[in-house]
Structure formats: structure tokens, C-alpha cells
N, C-alpha and C positions, 0 to 999 in steps of 0.2 A: 648024808650030809653032801654028797653028791649031787643028788636030786633036790635039795634047797638052792644051791650052787644054779643049776640048770632054771630053775623055777626063778629066781631072781633074776637069771641073765634075760630071761622071754619076757617078765614083765616091766625091765627097763625098756627091750625093744620096743614092747607095743604102747607103753608112754613114749616114748621118742615120737614114735608115728605117727599118734594122736597127737602132739604139740606139732608136729609138720604141716598136717591136715588143716588144724585150727590156722596157724600162721597164711597157708595158701587160702583158705577161705577170707580172710580178712583183707590180705592185699586184693583178691579179687573183689572185694565187697567194695572198697575204697577207690580203684579201678572204676568201676561202676559208676559210683556218686560223682566221681571228680568228672568223667563222660556226661553225665548227664545235666552236671554244673555246667560245663562249656556248650552246649545245645542249649541249653536255660539262657546264658548270657546270650548267644548268638540270636536265640530267637524274639528276645529282648532287645538288642540291639536293630533287629531287623524291623521288629515294629514299630522302635521309634524310629526310623529310618521311613519306613511310611508315613507315621504322622507327620514328619517334617515334611515331605514331600506333599503330603495332603494340604498342608499350610501354602507351602511354596505356588502349590499349582490353583489355589484358593486365590493367592494372591496377583498371580499371574492373569486370573480371570480380572479380576478389578482394573489392572493395567489395560488390558485388551478393553474393558468397558470404556475407561480414562479415553484410549485412543478415539472410540468409536466418536463420542462425544465431543472430541475435538475436531474429528472429521464432519462432524454433522454443523457444528457452529461455521468453520471455517468454510463448508460449501455454501453456505450463505451471508459470508462475510466477505465485503470488498476490499476490506485491509490484509488481509493472509500475504504474508511475505513468502520467497524463497526460502527464507533462515527458518521461518516458522514449518515450513513443508519439509525441508532438507533434516530439521527436527525430527517429525512426524517418522518419518522415511529410518533416520538413525534407533527411533525406539523399538520401530517396527524388527528391523533387524536383529537386536538386543534379545526381543521375545521370541524370536524365532532361535536363534543360537541358544535361550535359556533352556525350550523346551525339549531343542533336541538333548541337551544334557540331563534334564529329567528322563528322557524316554532314556537314555544309557543307565542312570541310575534306577531305574525302574527293573530294566531289562537285568541288572546284575542282581540284584533284591530276589528275582524272580528266580534266579540259577541259583544263587544261594539255597533259597525255601527249596528247589528242587533235589537238591542233594543232602539235607537235613533231611533227618528222619523224624524230625515234629510236624510231619504234616500236618496244616491249618488249611482248612477249607475259607475259613473266614477271611485268614491274610490272601489267598488266592484271588475270592470275591474281591477283596480291596486294591488287589495290583491289575485284578481286571478293569476296574472302574476307572481307576487312574489313568491307566491304558484310554480308554476312549474320553477321557476328560482330556489329555493331553492331544486327543486327533482332533476332540471339535474345539480346542482351542490352534492350533494349526491350520486348520481349515478357516476359522473364524480370521486369524492373523492374514491368511492367504487373501478371504474377500476384502480386508481391512488394505492391504497391497494394491488390488486389481482397484478399489474407490478412489485410492490417492492416486494412483495412475490414469483413471479416469478424470479424476477434479484436473490434474494437471492439464491433460488436454483439454478439459474444457475451458482453463484458465487461457495457455495459448490461445484458445481461439479467440476469447472474450480481451483477450491484449491484442491482437489482431486487430478486432473491430472496435475496440477504443483508439488504438492506433488511426488507424481509419477515418474515426468518429476527428479524430483529433486533428486530421489532416484537412476534414473539411469544414471544422471549425476554423482554421487559420485559413482555408481559402477565403472561408465567408469574410471572417474578420479585416484578411487584406483588405476584401473588393469593398467592404463596407468601408475600411478607412478610408481607401480611395475615393470611393463615391464622397465621402463626407470631406474631405478633402477638394474634391472637385468641387464641391457645392459649398465650401467655403468662400475655395477662390473663385466662382462665381458671384458669390455672393458679395464680395468686397468687389469686384470687379463692377459689378450693377452700383456698387453704390460710391463707386470713388468719381470723384468731382475735382476740377480746377478752375481757381480762382486768380484775376491778378488785381491791384489797384495801383494804376498809376497812372503820370501825365499822359496828355493827347500825345507828344512831341513821341513819349517811349513807346505810346500802342503802335505809334506809328512806323516807329525803326523796327520794330519785332513782326510787323506786317500783321498785326491784331484787327488795325483800323486802318480799313483805306479810304482818303476821301480826294476829290480834285474841283476845279473849277467848273461849275455849274452840273455838279456831277452828286447824288445821293451819296451818304458817307454809308459804307460796306465794313459788315464789324465778321471776323473770323471767314473770311473767303481767301482761295488761293492756300499756299502754302505759308503760312504763320509760322513762326518758334515758339513749338510746343512747352520747349523748356524754361519759357518766361512765367510758366504758369507756377505757381502752387498746389502741389497736389493734397487731395483732405479725401475725408470719410463722410459721406453726406449724412452719415449717423453720429457721427461727434461733434461735426460743426453745429455753431449757435451764432458766435457772434466773430467780427472782422473787425479788428483794431484798423483802423484806414488810415492814421496818423497824419492826418489832413483836416484841413477847416474846411475846405469842399467836397463834395463826392455825387457820384453820379451815376444809377449803375446804367450802362450801354446795352447789357445783354438782355435776352428774352424773358427776364421772368416776372411771373404774374403778380400784377399788381395785388396790396392788400395780404402777401404771402412774407413780406420785409418790412421794414421800416429804418430811415438812417436816424438816428441820435445825437447828440451832443453829447460827451461826457470830457469835462475839462479841459473845454476849447477846442476839442479834436474829434471830429467823423467817426461814428460806428455802424457799421451794420448788424442790425438786428435780424434771424432767420426767424418769422413769425410761425410759418407753416412749412416745416418743410418739405414734403412731400409734394405742396403744391409747386414751394420754391423750385423744386430740382425736377418737375415734371416734367420740362418744353428743353431743357437744354443740362447738359452737366457742367457747363463752361460759366464761369460769372465773370462779366466785364465792370470793373469800375473805373471810371474816370475821376482823377481827383485833382483836377485844374481847373 
């Protein structure tokens, strides 16, 4: 009886030990599975981050190409404004900042991959490829900035040249206007004429006509009264109403270049050939009594 009791106790001990071992093995297996699941989630997250970076870097390349096209068009365009250049410069600065952020993200991903037990050569190759692309884009952005600076310098030089040309044009325009004004004034002066229609007494009083006993009449000799004449333009004057029933031209106008006609009982001088009429003198003196 005593032996049976000892055997029972031993069997219970063995059974208890087996149960404890099975429990420990199950917990260990669960821990391994949980660790693998976490590593898998981390690897999936790293993969997704890399895919997101690939898309972002591709979009960044499109942005750089767009800026290159804008700069190419702007360099050949005279209509580029300072605000457009400022916007391009701001876009370049924004892309540079974004590239630095992507470089930092890539470095963080690489650090996590180095700590992970799931070493993946394809992921490492992808990271290295992305690093090269970021470096290449940084180089292109720097080239764009340099090109923009060169364009800015060329624009400054062109602006100076344009300002100089504008000054030259303004000077030439001023000289041209002055010459035109002088030419107009000279033409007006050359075409200025003077006429008077008055009685013999009035002509003598204003020293336009001078006569004396046994002396031939003299016209427009000495200091005659210029203000008594009417000023006119040879190019415009064709008819002079004399307001008199009598009229005689005393000045030296060629015959045939004019005629005196009657209109409503009043004499009218009509200039037939203006060039000939004013060819000998710019003064016309008509006696109307």
C-alpha cells in the first residue's frame, strides 16, 4: 500500500512537470510569433515609406523639369517680370528644402533597416538608388539656381542697355522735335506776309508812302510803321476784301499774279498765282482812294 502511494506521488510530479514544460513552450512560441509579426509590420511600414519616397522623388523631378522649362522660356522672353523671377526662386528654395527632408527620411529608414533582423538586399538597393536620385535632383536644383542668377545678371545688363537706348531715343526725339519746331518756325517766317489797304493820306501818315513836290513817290522807304500792316500767311491768303470802290496796288507784285475784281460794288483783290505774287516782296500795299 505504501508503495502504491509513492508511485502515485511520483506520477503526479512527472505529470505536473510535463504540464509546466508544455506551458513554457507555448509561451515561447507565442513570443516568437509576436516578435515576427512586429518585425513584419515594421518591414511593411519601411517598404511603404520607401514607395512613398519613390513617388515623392518622381514628383520632385517633374517639378524640376517644370522649372527648367519656365527658365528656358523666360530666358528668351522680354516679358519676364521681377515677380515671376521671385516666384521661380521661391520654388527652387522650396524644392531644396523638400529634398533635404527626403534625405533625412531616407537616412531614418536606412537606420531602422540596419537595426532590423529582416535584412533585405532589395530594400538596401532601393535606398541607395533613391539617395542617388536625391543627390542628382539637388545638383539640378543648384544648376537651376545658377542659371537663374545668370539670367538675372543678363537681365540687369539688358535693362541697362535698354535704359541707355531709351535715353538715346529720348535725346534723338528731343533733337528731332527741336529741329521740327525750328523748321516749322522757319517755314512760318518764310511764309509770313504783310498787307495794308488804306487811303493815300493814311499811307503817308504811317510813312509807308512818301511823296513830295517834283519828287517821285517812294514806297516802304525809311522807318515806316510796321504795326499798321496786317500779318498773314502766304499759304492761306487768297482773297482780300478791300471795302472800297477804288483800289490800286502800289507794291511790287508781278502783273498777272493777281486781279482786282468787283463784288457787290466793292473791290476785291484775288491772288491768282501765290508763288509769283510774293516772289519779289512780302509786303502788299493797296491804295483805296
